[in-house]
C-alpha positions, 0 to 999 in steps of 0.5 A, a space after each residue: 500500500 505504501 509503495 502504491 502511494 509512493 508511485 502515485 505521488 511520483 506519477 503526479 509530480 511527473 505529470 505536473 512537470 510535463 504540464 508545466 513544459 506544455 504550458 511553457 511552450 504555449 507561453 512562448 507561442 504567445 510571446 512570438 505572436 506578441 500577445 503580451 497579456 496572454 503570455 504574462 497570464 500563461 507565464 504566471 500559471 506555468 510558474 504555479 504548476 512548476 512550483 507545485 511539481 517541486 512541492 513549493 507552497 503558495 507563500 513561497 511562490 509569492 517570495 519567488 517573485 520578490 527574488 526575481 525582482 531583486 535579481 533584476 535589480 528592481 529593489 523598489 518593486 521588490 519592496 512594494 511586493 513585500 509591503 503587500 505581503 505584510 500578513 506574512 510577517 511570521 515567515 522567516 522569508 519575509 524578514 530575510 527579503 526585507 533584510 535584503 532590501 535594506 542591505 541593498 539600500 545600505 541600511 545596515 541596522 535595519 537589515 540586521 534587525 530583519 535578519 535577526 527576526 528571520 533567525 528567531 523565527 527559524 534558527 535553521 534559516 541558512 540564508 539569513 545567517 549568510 546574509 547577516 554575515 555580508 552586512 557584518 563584513 561590510 561593517 568591518 566586523 569580520 569575526 562576527 561575519 565568520 561566525 554567521 557563515 560557519 553557522 550557515 554552512 553547518 545548517 547547509 553543507 552544500 551552500 556553495 556561496 556561503 563557502 565562497 563568502 567565508 573564503 573572502 572573510 577569512 582572507 580579510 582576517 589574513 587566513 589565506 590558506 583557509 580562504 583557499 580551502 573555502 573557495 575550492 569547496 565552493 567550486 566543488 559544489 558549484 563549478 560555475 561560481 565565478 566569484 570563487 575562481 576570481 577570489 581564489 586567484 587573488 588569494 593565490 597571487 597574494 601567496 606568490 602563486 601567480 601561475 595558480 592565480 592566472 589559471 583561476 582568473 582565466 576560468 573566471 574570465 571565461 565565466 563572464 567576469 571582466 576584472 579577471 580578464 584584465 588581470 590575466 591579460 596584464 600578468 599572465 603569459 
């Protein structure tokens, strides 16, 4: 009986993924026909089906729109969405994103308060610990930043960006070899994480390993970073 229920759940999930794929195709057709209203309507419905297939609830879907706005650099629009979601103030995600918005606006104190609230609501919210670390680092409190990143990684050992950011923090504390170890682990977890290659290259150069630095900068350049491209051109054979 349990096995049958499992198969039923798997089939349901596969069906939802397939439905999302069909709907995405229809959405693209709308765009090609320049029917923007139809495309946007179909696109929203496609996202709902896709998130349903992943088991993401409606509240998290709302915050995914906030994330999208932040990814596009539309901070004010993200904040407006959050204001409309004020009923979600018991959600750690609400305060995490409020903290993100405040951080982008360089409102460090406000950002810290929101991250603290997110962590209070969910002590296992790894992203809030990592985001808090970025603010603490900006404020020059690298020891606190390191502590928050340690906690984020202990919660989520597969958090590649947390390893990369801990590498930067350890570099600021002159823990260069430990920093290289963190960048390397970040790359193992996410091989296309350009920042990790760039910063590992910087750290290797500081330790006198120019060949190693050049190898990392060339990869970072291939992944789209302009700075490492110029460094490689100037210093590497």
